[in-house]
SELOVO-198276 format. One record per residue (C-alpha): z negated, y, x negated; residue in one letter. Coordinates in steps of 0.1 Angstrom, whole numbers, padded with zeros to 4 digits, always signed. Layout:
BEGIN
R     zz     yy     xx  rest
R      Z      Y      X     a
...
// end
This chain:
BEGIN
R     zz     yy     xx  rest
R  -0001  +0000  -0001     m
R  -0007  +0025  -0033     k
R  +0028  +0015  -0041     l
R  +0041  +0021  -0010     l
R  +0027  +0054  -0006     r
R  +0036  +0067  -0040     l
R  +0069  +0058  -0035     s
R  +0074  +0080  -0002     v
R  +0055  +0108  -0018     f
R  +0084  +0106  -0045     a
R  +0109  +0107  -0020     l
R  +0095  +0134  +0000     l
R  +0090  +0157  -0036     t
R  +0131  +0148  -0044     l
R  +0144  +0155  -0009     m
R  +0117  +0188  -0010     l
R  +0138  +0195  -0043     l
R  +0170  +0186  -0033     g
R  +0166  +0209  -0004     v
R  +0152  +0239  -0023     c
R  +0180  +0237  -0050     s
R  +0204  +0238  -0020     g
R  +0190  +0270  -0009     e
R  +0187  +0287  -0044     g
R  +0223  +0282  -0047     k
R  +0230  +0293  -0015     a
R  +0211  +0323  -0018     k
R  +0226  +0328  -0060     s
R  +0262  +0327  -0042     a
R  +0250  +0352  -0011     a
R  +0240  +0374  -0044     a
R  +0276  +0373  -0058     e
R  +0290  +0409  -0053     p
R  +0324  +0412  -0039     v
R  +0347  +0422  -0069     v
R  +0374  +0441  -0065     c
R  +0402  +0449  -0093     r
R  +0415  +0484  -0088     l
R  +0449  +0489  -0106     a
R  +0460  +0525  -0118     y
R  +0479  +0541  -0148     t
R  +0464  +0565  -0169     a
R  +0481  +0597  -0157     k
R  +0466  +0628  -0139     v
R  +0480  +0614  -0107     h
R  +0453  +0591  -0103     y
R  +0425  +0615  -0112     a
R  +0403  +0607  -0089     p
R  +0404  +0567  -0090     q
R  +0400  +0574  -0130     i
R  +0371  +0598  -0125     l
R  +0354  +0578  -0097     g
R  +0353  +0547  -0123     l
R  +0340  +0567  -0150     k
R  +0313  +0582  -0128     k
R  +0306  +0550  -0109     g
R  +0316  +0566  -0078     w
R  +0325  +0533  -0060     f
R  +0293  +0520  -0062     a
R  +0277  +0500  -0035     a
R  +0254  +0473  -0028     p
R  +0266  +0439  -0032     s
R  +0300  +0452  -0046     i
R  +0318  +0459  -0086     t
R  +0352  +0477  -0086     v
R  +0369  +0469  -0118     q
R  +0398  +0491  -0130     g
R  +0427  +0475  -0143     v
R  +0440  +0500  -0166     d
R  +0475  +0501  -0167     l
R  +0483  +0524  -0192     g
R  +0507  +0552  -0196     m
R  +0531  +0529  -0180     s
R  +0556  +0538  -0148     a
R  +0539  +0540  -0115     g
R  +0556  +0505  -0100     i
R  +0534  +0489  -0125     a
R  +0508  +0496  -0102     a
R  +0526  +0480  -0072     a
R  +0538  +0454  -0094     e
R  +0503  +0446  -0103     a
R  +0490  +0445  -0061     l
R  +0525  +0419  -0053     v
R  +0518  +0397  -0082     s
R  +0482  +0393  -0071     g
R  +0467  +0409  -0102     s
R  +0451  +0438  -0083     a
R  +0433  +0442  -0051     d
R  +0442  +0477  -0045     v
R  +0463  +0497  -0065     s
R  +0467  +0534  -0066     v
R  +0506  +0544  -0070     m
R  +0530  +0572  -0059     g
R  +0549  +0574  -0025     d
R  +0578  +0551  -0039     v
R  +0559  +0524  -0051     p
R  +0536  +0522  -0021     a
R  +0572  +0517  -0002     i
R  +0582  +0488  -0022     f
R  +0548  +0476  -0022     a
R  +0549  +0474  +0017     l
R  +0587  +0459  +0015     a
R  +0576  +0431  -0007     s
R  +0566  +0394  +0002     q
R  +0528  +0403  -0002     r
R  +0516  +0420  +0031     p
R  +0504  +0450  +0022     c
R  +0488  +0479  +0042     v
R  +0485  +0517  +0035     l
R  +0450  +0528  +0032     i
R  +0450  +0563  +0028     a
R  +0467  +0594  +0009     s
R  +0442  +0612  -0016     y
R  +0465  +0638  -0032     g
R  +0501  +0651  -0037     g
R  +0518  +0679  -0020     g
R  +0554  +0691  -0017     e
R  +0549  +0712  -0051     t
R  +0550  +0686  -0069     m
R  +0584  +0685  -0080     h
R  +0605  +0713  -0096     s
R  +0638  +0717  -0112     i
R  +0638  +0727  -0145     i
R  +0670  +0745  -0165     t
R  +0676  +0766  -0196     n
R  +0698  +0801  -0205     d
R  +0728  +0779  -0220     a
R  +0731  +0765  -0185     s
R  +0750  +0793  -0170     g
R  +0724  +0778  -0139     i
R  +0705  +0812  -0127     a
R  +0704  +0806  -0087     r
R  +0710  +0774  -0064     a
R  +0747  +0777  -0059     e
R  +0753  +0776  -0097     d
R  +0742  +0741  -0093     l
R  +0779  +0733  -0085     a
R  +0799  +0711  -0110     g
R  +0766  +0709  -0131     k
R  +0745  +0677  -0145     r
R  +0709  +0674  -0134     i
R  +0689  +0646  -0147     g
R  +0665  +0626  -0126     v
R  +0650  +0593  -0125     q
R  +0669  +0576  -0097     f
R  +0647  +0562  -0072     g
R  +0620  +0586  -0073     s
R  +0607  +0608  -0050     s
R  +0616  +0632  -0070     t
R  +0655  +0619  -0069     h
R  +0655  +0619  -0027     g
R  +0640  +0657  -0031     a
R  +0667  +0668  -0048     v
R  +0690  +0657  -0024     y
R  +0669  +0674  +0004     l
R  +0671  +0706  -0018     y
R  +0709  +0706  -0017     l
R  +0712  +0700  +0016     r
R  +0687  +0726  +0023     a
R  +0708  +0751  +0003     n
R  +0743  +0737  +0018     q
R  +0753  +0724  -0017     i
R  +0780  +0700  -0015     d
R  +0760  +0670  -0029     q
R  +0795  +0652  -0045     n
R  +0797  +0687  -0066     s
R  +0765  +0680  -0084     v
R  +0766  +0654  -0110     t
R  +0730  +0636  -0110     l
R  +0722  +0616  -0145     v
R  +0700  +0587  -0139     n
R  +0674  +0594  -0168     i
R  +0638  +0578  -0171     p
R  +0613  +0608  -0166     q
R  +0601  +0604  -0200     s
R  +0636  +0611  -0215     s
R  +0642  +0640  -0190     l
R  +0630  +0670  -0218     i
R  +0648  +0653  -0249     e
R  +0683  +0652  -0226     a
R  +0679  +0692  -0215     l
R  +0671  +0697  -0252     i
R  +0705  +0681  -0265     s
R  +0727  +0695  -0236     k
R  +0733  +0663  -0223     d
R  +0720  +0678  -0188     i
R  +0720  +0713  -0177     d
R  +0688  +0712  -0154     a
R  +0661  +0686  -0148     l
R  +0645  +0676  -0120     a
R  +0611  +0658  -0123     a
R  +0571  +0654  -0109     s
R  +0544  +0674  -0127     e
R  +0532  +0675  -0155     p
R  +0570  +0674  -0168     t
R  +0585  +0704  -0154     p
R  +0555  +0722  -0168     s
R  +0559  +0705  -0207     l
R  +0595  +0719  -0205     a
R  +0589  +0749  -0198     l
R  +0564  +0745  -0227     e
R  +0589  +0729  -0253     k
R  +0627  +0735  -0241     v
R  +0640  +0768  -0257     p
R  +0649  +0794  -0232     g
R  +0638  +0771  -0204     s
R  +0627  +0786  -0167     r
R  +0618  +0776  -0132     l
R  +0645  +0774  -0111     l
R  +0634  +0754  -0079     a
R  +0597  +0740  -0067     i
R  +0614  +0714  -0041     l
R  +0586  +0721  -0012     s
R  +0597  +0732  +0023     g
R  +0615  +0704  +0027     l
R  +0598  +0684  +0054     g
R  +0580  +0660  +0028     n
R  +0544  +0659  +0015     d
R  +0554  +0632  -0013     y
R  +0517  +0614  -0011     p
R  +0502  +0595  -0037     l
R  +0487  +0568  -0022     m
R  +0459  +0539  -0018     m
R  +0473  +0508  -0013     v
R  +0456  +0473  -0007     a
R  +0466  +0439  -0001     s
R  +0461  +0427  +0039     k
R  +0441  +0401  +0031     e
R  +0419  +0417  +0011     f
R  +0412  +0449  +0033     a
R  +0410  +0426  +0062     e
R  +0382  +0401  +0044     a
R  +0365  +0430  +0028     h
R  +0363  +0463  +0045     p
R  +0333  +0475  +0032     k
R  +0348  +0478  -0005     v
R  +0374  +0494  +0010     i
R  +0352  +0522  +0025     n
R  +0335  +0525  -0005     a
R  +0368  +0528  -0022     l
R  +0370  +0555  +0001     l
R  +0337  +0572  -0001     d
R  +0342  +0573  -0040     g
R  +0376  +0590  -0038     t
R  +0365  +0618  -0014     r
R  +0339  +0626  -0038     r
R  +0363  +0626  -0070     a
R  +0382  +0646  -0047     v
R  +0357  +0672  -0038     d
R  +0347  +0674  -0078     f
R  +0384  +0680  -0087     i
R  +0386  +0710  -0060     n
R  +0352  +0723  -0070     s
R  +0355  +0722  -0110     d
R  +0390  +0716  -0120     p
R  +0381  +0726  -0155     e
R  +0355  +0701  -0159     k
R  +0374  +0673  -0142     a
R  +0405  +0683  -0164     g
R  +0380  +0679  -0197     e
R  +0368  +0642  -0184     e
R  +0402  +0630  -0175     l
R  +0416  +0640  -0210     s
R  +0393  +0620  -0224     a
R  +0405  +0588  -0203     s
R  +0444  +0599  -0205     t
R  +0444  +0615  -0239     g
R  +0466  +0642  -0223     t
R  +0456  +0678  -0238     p
R  +0430  +0690  -0214     v
R  +0449  +0724  -0207     a
R  +0478  +0706  -0194     l
R  +0454  +0683  -0168     e
R  +0437  +0713  -0154     v
R  +0469  +0726  -0147     d
R  +0484  +0695  -0129     t
R  +0450  +0689  -0113     l
R  +0459  +0731  -0099     r
R  +0491  +0724  -0089     k
R  +0485  +0693  -0068     l
R  +0468  +0691  -0035     i
R  +0441  +0668  -0033     w
R  +0424  +0654  -0001     g
R  +0419  +0624  +0013     v
R  +0439  +0618  +0047     r
R  +0463  +0590  +0067     l
R  +0480  +0613  +0093     d
R  +0513  +0620  +0108     e
R  +0525  +0642  +0079     g
R  +0518  +0614  +0057     i
R  +0532  +0587  +0076     i
R  +0566  +0613  +0083     s
R  +0569  +0615  +0049     s
R  +0573  +0580  +0035     l
R  +0595  +0571  +0065     e
R  +0615  +0600  +0051     q
R  +0613  +0588  +0017     t
R  +0619  +0551  +0026     a
R  +0654  +0558  +0046     d
R  +0666  +0577  +0017     f
R  +0657  +0547  -0004     l
R  +0679  +0528  +0019     h
R  +0704  +0550  +0022     s
R  +0711  +0550  -0019     v
R  +0707  +0511  -0019     g
R  +0673  +0511  -0038     r
R  +0653  +0491  -0006     l
R  +0672  +0464  +0009     q
R  +0647  +0468  +0045     s
R  +0628  +0498  +0056     i
R  +0593  +0482  +0061     p
R  +0578  +0493  +0094     d
R  +0550  +0516  +0073     i
R  +0537  +0531  +0106     r
R  +0525  +0494  +0113     a
R  +0509  +0488  +0081     m
R  +0482  +0511  +0079     t
R  +0445  +0498  +0076     w
R  +0432  +0526  +0098     m
R  +0450  +0545  +0124     e
R  +0437  +0581  +0105     s
R  +0416  +0587  +0075     v
R  +0401  +0620  +0072     d
// end
């Protein structure tokens, strides 16, 4: 009997240890934070996310936001990171956002956090003989094809009643536009900030021909997430929005300090970062203006053969409105 009682006691002890061990594992699993991989390129356009990561503004209980720094690569790299599954959320320009929405991986628009119609400009120089819009006829404009600037140039020509066939558009990566203008391979360049500001600084006799504003497009910078991740982790999305708002408030209230801190992360001179921060419009929103701007750009990309089919942008928003 004594042996039997000892055996029963040992069995009960093992069972209790197993239960406690299982509960411990369950508690440990429950305590593990949700990890969100946030992809961005190291450029001023993604200042809110760079600053938010640096200052811990995305921190929230049981949430860890890990930055995926894509360096100084083109904005499309953020879309590629999202579509390939190496990121859960990415920030990018309007064109990469549209490509992400049109991809095989279901994605959703979270919000715009910046941009503005003053983001794109046309720069020329004294040697070109271009003094006003009409003088562009017969000239060569360098622009990166498939970019939102590309679409803005077409809108600008139409608004100024200039025959698009009378202007030669030359496909040049944005990083090579200034060199092309200096070497006179083109008569003018069209690009988004900070390239126009750099051109005015580096190209002899350069001047601003036009800011491509007033054309009905906000050229928004976008936060895009995989649909699966956003639906599974809405609290993470809210934390990203809260941190982005905090960063936007910081930029708007103290662009000099924001530019200084941003420069330490990007390597771009402080003065240039501050100048670009001041030129862009910063604010978290997802409204009719943002949706219609994206739809306009998607229509343009489809018309020039850069987009096979136009995604239903309006149906691919994570929330009806963000403000």
